[in-house]
C-alpha positions as CSV (number, residue, x, y, z in Angstrom):
1,X,85.6,-181.1,-79.2
2,X,86.4,-178.1,-81.5
3,X,90.1,-177.8,-82.2
4,X,91.0,-174.3,-81.1
5,X,93.4,-171.8,-82.9
6,X,96.6,-170.4,-81.5
7,X,97.2,-173.2,-79.0
8,X,100.4,-174.6,-80.5
9,X,102.7,-173.0,-77.9
10,X,100.8,-174.6,-75.0
11,X,102.5,-177.4,-73.1
12,X,100.7,-180.8,-73.0
13,X,99.3,-181.7,-69.6
14,X,101.9,-184.4,-68.9
15,X,104.8,-182.3,-70.1
16,X,103.7,-179.4,-67.9
17,X,103.3,-181.6,-64.9
18,X,106.8,-183.1,-65.4
19,X,108.5,-179.8,-65.9
20,X,106.9,-178.2,-62.9
21,X,107.6,-181.1,-60.7
22,X,111.2,-181.1,-61.7
23,X,111.6,-177.5,-60.9
24,X,109.9,-177.4,-57.5
25,X,111.4,-178.0,-54.1
26,X,109.7,-179.8,-51.2
27,X,107.2,-177.6,-49.3
28,X,107.0,-177.3,-45.6
29,X,103.4,-176.1,-45.6
30,X,100.8,-178.2,-43.9
31,X,98.2,-179.2,-46.4
32,X,94.5,-179.4,-45.6
33,X,93.2,-183.0,-45.6
34,X,90.9,-184.3,-48.2
35,X,88.2,-184.3,-45.6
36,X,88.7,-180.6,-45.0
37,X,88.6,-180.0,-48.8
38,X,85.4,-182.0,-49.0
39,X,83.8,-180.1,-46.1
40,X,84.9,-176.7,-47.5
41,X,83.4,-177.5,-50.9
42,X,80.0,-178.1,-49.4
43,X,80.0,-175.4,-46.7
44,X,82.1,-172.7,-48.2
45,X,81.2,-173.0,-51.9
46,X,78.1,-175.0,-52.8
47,X,75.6,-174.2,-50.1
48,X,76.3,-170.4,-50.0
49,X,76.1,-170.2,-53.8
50,X,72.7,-172.0,-53.9
51,X,71.5,-169.8,-51.0
52,X,72.3,-166.8,-53.1
53,X,70.6,-168.3,-56.1
54,X,67.4,-168.9,-54.1
55,X,67.4,-165.3,-52.8
56,X,67.9,-164.0,-56.3
57,X,65.2,-166.1,-57.8
58,X,62.8,-164.9,-55.1
59,X,63.6,-161.3,-56.2
60,X,63.2,-162.1,-59.8
61,X,59.8,-163.8,-59.1
62,X,58.7,-160.6,-57.3
63,X,59.8,-158.4,-60.2
64,X,58.1,-160.6,-62.8
65,X,54.9,-160.5,-60.7
66,X,55.1,-156.8,-60.4
67,X,55.6,-156.3,-64.1
68,X,52.7,-158.7,-65.0
69,X,50.3,-156.9,-62.7
70,X,51.5,-153.4,-63.8
71,X,53.1,-153.8,-67.3
72,X,55.0,-150.5,-67.6
73,X,58.4,-150.0,-69.4
74,X,59.9,-149.1,-66.0
75,X,58.8,-152.4,-64.5
76,X,59.9,-154.3,-67.6
77,X,63.4,-152.8,-67.3
78,X,63.5,-153.7,-63.6
79,X,62.6,-157.3,-64.4
80,X,65.3,-157.5,-67.1
81,X,67.9,-156.1,-64.7
82,X,67.0,-158.6,-62.1
83,X,67.1,-161.4,-64.6
84,X,70.7,-160.5,-65.3
85,X,71.5,-160.3,-61.6
86,X,69.9,-163.7,-61.0
87,X,71.7,-165.2,-64.0
88,X,75.1,-164.5,-62.4
89,X,74.2,-166.4,-59.3
90,X,73.4,-169.5,-61.4
91,X,76.3,-169.3,-63.9
92,X,78.8,-169.2,-61.1
93,X,77.6,-172.7,-60.0
94,X,78.3,-174.5,-63.3
95,X,81.5,-176.0,-61.9
96,X,79.6,-178.0,-59.3
97,X,76.5,-178.8,-61.4
98,X,76.7,-182.5,-60.6
99,X,74.8,-184.7,-58.2
100,X,71.2,-183.5,-57.8
101,X,71.6,-180.9,-60.6
102,X,72.0,-183.8,-63.0
103,X,70.2,-186.7,-61.3
104,X,67.1,-184.8,-60.2
105,X,66.8,-182.7,-63.3
106,X,67.4,-179.3,-61.7
107,X,70.0,-178.2,-64.3
108,X,67.7,-178.6,-67.4
109,X,64.8,-177.3,-65.4
110,X,66.7,-174.1,-64.7
111,X,69.0,-173.7,-67.7
112,X,68.2,-175.8,-70.7
113,X,69.4,-174.3,-74.0
114,X,68.8,-173.6,-76.8
115,X,65.2,-172.3,-76.5
116,X,62.6,-174.2,-78.4
117,X,61.3,-171.0,-80.0
118,X,58.6,-172.6,-82.1
119,X,57.1,-174.5,-79.3
120,X,57.2,-171.6,-76.9
121,X,55.8,-169.2,-79.5
122,X,52.9,-171.5,-80.3
123,X,52.1,-172.0,-76.6
124,X,52.1,-168.2,-76.0
125,X,49.7,-167.7,-79.0
126,X,47.0,-169.7,-77.1
127,X,44.5,-167.4,-75.5
128,X,43.8,-169.9,-72.7
129,X,47.5,-170.3,-71.7
130,X,47.6,-171.7,-68.2
131,X,49.8,-173.6,-65.7
132,X,48.9,-176.8,-67.5
133,X,50.2,-175.3,-70.8
134,X,53.4,-174.3,-69.0
135,X,53.8,-177.7,-67.4
136,X,53.5,-179.3,-70.9
137,X,56.4,-177.3,-72.2
138,X,59.7,-179.0,-72.7
139,X,62.5,-177.8,-70.5
140,X,63.8,-175.8,-73.5
141,X,60.7,-173.6,-73.1
142,X,61.1,-172.9,-69.4
143,X,63.8,-171.8,-67.0
144,X,66.2,-168.9,-67.4
145,X,66.1,-168.9,-71.2
146,X,62.3,-169.1,-71.5
147,X,62.0,-166.1,-69.3
148,X,64.8,-164.4,-71.2
149,X,63.0,-165.0,-74.5
150,X,59.8,-163.4,-73.3
151,X,61.4,-160.5,-71.5
152,X,63.9,-159.5,-74.2
153,X,62.5,-161.0,-77.4
154,X,64.4,-163.0,-80.0
155,X,66.2,-160.1,-81.6
156,X,63.5,-159.4,-84.2
157,X,60.7,-157.0,-83.3
158,X,61.4,-154.9,-80.3
159,X,59.7,-155.9,-77.0
160,X,58.0,-153.2,-74.9
161,X,55.6,-153.3,-72.0
162,X,52.8,-152.3,-74.4
163,X,53.6,-155.2,-76.8
164,X,53.2,-157.9,-74.1
165,X,50.1,-160.1,-74.4
166,X,48.1,-161.6,-71.5
167,X,49.6,-165.1,-72.1
168,X,53.1,-163.7,-72.0
169,X,52.5,-161.9,-68.8
170,X,51.0,-165.0,-67.2
171,X,53.9,-167.1,-68.5
172,X,56.4,-164.8,-66.7
173,X,54.5,-165.2,-63.4
174,X,54.4,-169.0,-63.7
175,X,58.0,-169.3,-65.0
176,X,59.3,-167.0,-62.2
177,X,57.6,-169.2,-59.6
178,X,58.9,-172.4,-61.3
179,X,62.5,-171.0,-61.4
180,X,62.4,-170.2,-57.7
181,X,61.0,-173.6,-56.8
182,X,63.7,-175.4,-58.7
183,X,66.4,-173.3,-57.0
184,X,64.9,-174.1,-53.6
185,X,64.8,-177.8,-54.5
186,X,68.4,-177.8,-55.6
187,X,69.5,-176.2,-52.3
188,X,67.4,-178.6,-50.3
189,X,68.9,-181.6,-52.2
190,X,72.4,-180.6,-51.0
191,X,71.4,-179.6,-47.4
192,X,71.0,-181.5,-44.2
193,X,72.4,-184.8,-42.8
194,X,70.7,-186.8,-45.6
195,X,71.5,-184.3,-48.4
196,X,74.0,-184.8,-51.1
197,X,76.5,-182.5,-49.5
198,X,76.9,-184.5,-46.3
199,X,75.7,-188.0,-47.2
200,X,77.6,-188.2,-50.5
201,X,80.3,-185.5,-50.9
202,X,81.6,-185.3,-47.3
203,X,81.2,-189.1,-47.0
204,X,83.8,-189.7,-49.7
205,X,86.5,-187.1,-49.4
206,X,88.9,-188.7,-51.9
207,X,86.3,-188.7,-54.6
208,X,85.5,-185.0,-53.9
209,X,89.0,-183.9,-54.9
210,X,88.6,-185.7,-58.3
211,X,85.0,-184.3,-58.7
212,X,86.2,-180.7,-58.1
213,X,88.9,-181.1,-60.7
214,X,86.5,-182.8,-63.1
215,X,84.0,-180.0,-62.6
216,X,86.7,-177.4,-63.3
217,X,87.9,-179.0,-66.5
218,X,84.3,-179.6,-67.7
219,X,83.4,-176.0,-67.2
220,X,86.5,-174.6,-68.8
221,X,86.0,-176.9,-71.8
222,X,82.4,-175.9,-72.1
223,X,83.2,-172.2,-72.1
224,X,86.1,-172.4,-74.6
225,X,84.8,-175.0,-77.0
226,X,81.0,-174.8,-76.5
227,X,79.9,-171.3,-75.6
228,X,82.6,-169.5,-77.5
229,X,84.0,-172.0,-80.0
230,X,80.5,-172.9,-81.4
231,X,79.6,-169.3,-81.9
232,X,82.9,-168.6,-83.8
233,X,82.1,-171.5,-86.1
234,X,78.3,-171.0,-86.6
235,X,77.4,-167.5,-85.6
236,X,75.7,-165.5,-82.9
237,X,72.7,-167.8,-82.6
238,X,75.0,-170.3,-80.9
239,X,75.7,-167.8,-78.1
240,X,73.9,-168.8,-74.9
241,X,71.9,-165.8,-73.4
242,X,71.9,-164.2,-76.9
243,X,68.4,-162.7,-76.5
244,X,69.6,-160.5,-73.6
245,X,73.1,-159.9,-74.9
246,X,74.3,-161.5,-71.6
247,X,76.8,-164.0,-73.0
248,X,79.9,-162.1,-71.8
249,X,78.6,-161.9,-68.3
250,X,77.8,-165.6,-68.4
251,X,81.4,-166.4,-69.3
252,X,82.8,-164.2,-66.6
253,X,80.6,-165.9,-64.0
254,X,81.5,-169.4,-65.3
255,X,85.2,-168.6,-64.9
256,X,84.7,-167.0,-61.5
257,X,83.0,-170.2,-60.4
258,X,86.0,-172.3,-61.5
259,X,88.2,-170.0,-59.5
260,X,85.9,-170.1,-56.5
261,X,85.9,-173.9,-56.5
262,X,89.7,-174.0,-56.8
263,X,90.3,-171.5,-53.9
264,X,87.5,-171.7,-51.5
265,X,87.3,-175.5,-51.3
266,X,90.9,-175.4,-50.1
267,X,92.0,-177.5,-53.1
268,X,94.4,-174.7,-54.0
269,X,96.1,-175.0,-50.6
270,X,96.2,-178.8,-50.9
271,X,98.0,-178.6,-54.2
272,X,100.2,-175.7,-53.1
273,X,101.6,-177.8,-50.2
274,X,102.7,-180.4,-52.7
275,X,103.7,-178.2,-55.6
276,X,103.6,-174.4,-55.1
277,X,104.6,-173.6,-58.7
278,X,101.8,-175.5,-60.3
279,X,99.3,-174.1,-57.9
280,X,100.5,-170.6,-58.6
281,X,100.4,-171.3,-62.4
282,X,96.8,-172.3,-62.3
283,X,95.7,-169.4,-60.1
284,X,97.5,-167.0,-62.4
285,X,95.9,-168.6,-65.5
286,X,92.4,-168.4,-64.1
287,X,92.9,-164.8,-63.1
288,X,94.2,-164.0,-66.6
289,X,91.2,-165.7,-68.3
290,X,88.8,-163.8,-66.1
291,X,90.4,-160.5,-67.0
292,X,90.2,-161.3,-70.7
293,X,86.5,-162.3,-70.3
294,X,85.7,-159.0,-68.6
295,X,87.2,-157.2,-71.5
296,X,84.7,-158.7,-74.0
297,X,82.1,-156.4,-75.6
298,X,79.0,-156.0,-73.4
299,X,76.7,-157.3,-76.1
300,X,78.9,-160.0,-77.6
301,X,76.2,-161.1,-80.0
302,X,76.3,-157.7,-81.7
303,X,80.1,-157.9,-82.2
304,X,80.7,-161.6,-83.0
305,X,81.5,-160.9,-86.7
306,X,83.9,-158.1,-85.9
307,X,87.5,-159.2,-86.6
308,X,88.8,-157.5,-83.5
309,X,86.2,-159.2,-81.3
310,X,86.9,-162.6,-82.8
311,X,90.6,-162.1,-82.0
312,X,89.6,-161.2,-78.4
313,X,87.6,-164.4,-78.2
314,X,90.4,-166.5,-79.6
315,X,92.8,-165.0,-77.1
316,X,90.3,-165.8,-74.3
317,X,90.0,-169.4,-75.6
318,X,93.7,-169.8,-75.5
319,X,93.9,-168.5,-71.9
320,X,91.1,-170.9,-70.9
321,X,92.7,-173.8,-72.6
322,X,96.0,-173.0,-70.8
323,X,94.1,-173.2,-67.5
324,X,92.4,-176.4,-68.6
325,X,95.7,-178.1,-69.4
326,X,97.2,-177.0,-66.0
327,X,94.1,-178.3,-64.3
328,X,94.6,-181.6,-66.0
329,X,98.2,-181.7,-64.9
330,X,97.1,-181.0,-61.3
331,X,94.7,-183.9,-61.6
332,X,97.4,-186.2,-62.8
333,X,99.7,-185.1,-60.1
334,X,97.5,-185.5,-57.1
335,X,95.1,-188.1,-58.4
């Protein structure tokens, strides 16, 4: 883990929990049960989010097919726009990217990073590129970022409709179909009586509460230390979604996903019934972090070396780490 700047004023998780507990008074609110939290996570958060992902990947597949069959600049721009729209529906799910996303390989199939530029470039240089060629690619040559690499280019020579080769156009069609199928597979893995949602998550409500908090802390840590911290240390090539300049949007969606899991799973209400002050603190910290993320430059990769932008990123890191410490305190309190 990268040691972040400007974090000295933050309270440690244990100290924060102790100070808030001492300050609060008993609450008369009726808390949702762990079973209700478990059910809400599956039915109010996870399944609707994956349904939106499936719908968005279907739209992206259609736009990629349209562009491949009629490679105009207008169709290229439409495909790029839909890629960014679809990207949001995936990035918001990072907090609950456990279970089938890990065990069945959907996460790397959809979102492996960084792109294996050399492998992908070599494959696309083959005149006989086919579905077999695509299937032989590592996950770092497929998914969101493989499509992004072909649609937007790697930041070198400008990409236009006229510059697209037949292998690249075929790749986009195959990759769009593959992305959609993985999104559908992930939704199916969570659905139904035998799916992960009911058979695993709802079947073990007490574990669900811990899993939500673990997912929140994991996502907050990844954004602060991985997506942002690594880029501050090593430069813009470490920024995920750098080809499209979409890093800032990714970060906003990640943080919105943390807030969605916190609120819509009823975990916030569960914690509030025990300690209203700590629940409010975490909600306020998540809102503050999202506001700071929204204020980042649109193309963060073009501004990463600007001192003012770096200060913005450091402020955002500090806000995220404050939310992470409070999440840890919540976990210690109710765990």
